[in-house]
C-alpha positions as a printed Julia matrix, in Angstrom:
82×3 Matrix{Float64}:
 -71.83  223.17  67.98
 -68.55  224.96  70.17
 -66.61  222.21  70.22
 -66.05  222.68  66.58
 -64.95  225.69  66.11
 -63.1   225.32  69.21
 -61.46  222.18  67.38
 -61.09  224.45  64.17
 -58.8   227.23  66.42
 -56.44  225.02  67.43
 -55.81  223.34  64.69
 -55.53  226.95  62.73
 -53.1   228.53  65.86
 -51.24  224.95  65.5
 -50.77  225.15  61.64
 -49.93  228.53  61.48
 -46.88  228.29  64.83
 -44.14  225.14  62.78
 -44.99  228.77  59.71
 -43.12  230.91  61.44
 -40.67  229.45  63.74
 -39.43  227.73  59.72
 -39.33  231.31  57.66
 -37.35  233.01  60.72
 -35.55  230.1   60.13
 -35.26  230.34  55.89
 -34.0   234.05  57.0
 -31.04  233.39  58.51
 -28.12  232.22  56.74
 -26.58  229.5   57.11
 -22.68  230.76  57.05
 -23.99  233.11  59.88
 -20.9   233.41  62.2
 -21.72  232.75  66.58
 -21.21  234.95  69.2
 -20.6   233.46  72.35
 -22.42  235.77  75.78
 -20.37  236.24  78.52
 -18.43  232.45  80.41
 -19.71  230.62  76.54
 -17.44  228.98  73.8
 -17.23  228.5   70.3
 -16.97  225.63  69.37
 -16.29  224.21  64.92
 -15.65  221.38  63.35
 -16.05  220.37  60.32
 -16.59  216.5   60.06
 -14.46  214.54  57.76
 -17.87  214.51  54.87
 -17.24  218.22  54.85
 -20.4   219.78  56.68
 -18.84  222.61  59.09
 -21.31  223.04  62.13
 -20.69  226.02  64.85
 -22.14  226.21  68.0
 -22.01  227.23  71.91
 -20.6   225.24  74.74
 -20.08  227.28  78.23
 -16.18  227.82  78.45
 -16.1   224.82  81.01
 -17.97  222.41  79.03
 -15.74  220.29  76.33
 -17.13  220.18  72.46
 -17.98  217.16  71.55
 -18.3   215.56  67.96
 -19.22  211.64  66.87
 -18.22  211.51  63.21
 -20.36  208.13  62.6
 -23.83  210.54  63.49
 -22.89  213.92  62.1
 -23.64  215.14  66.21
 -22.1   217.65  67.84
 -22.95  218.61  71.48
 -21.45  220.83  74.56
 -20.1   217.8   76.52
 -19.44  217.13  81.08
 -17.84  218.29  82.74
 -17.43  215.38  84.58
 -18.12  212.67  82.04
 -16.71  214.86  79.34
 -17.48  213.38  75.7
 -20.38  210.95  76.72
């Protein structure tokens, strides 16, 4: 009986966490502009499909985007965008 109650409690707590996260994402407007903090920069990129992405990188890191897989990230100061 105790194992059953623990399993139910665990299932409820796990199912409640993603629902809250989805609600927070839904409230944030998609067209909001990002703000960079100290020693950061905002990277902007428009894919050939017209989709725009914004992300934040450190000032010393390059902004990297790959059109083939619609992927963006911050690069390395040593290897660049690899």
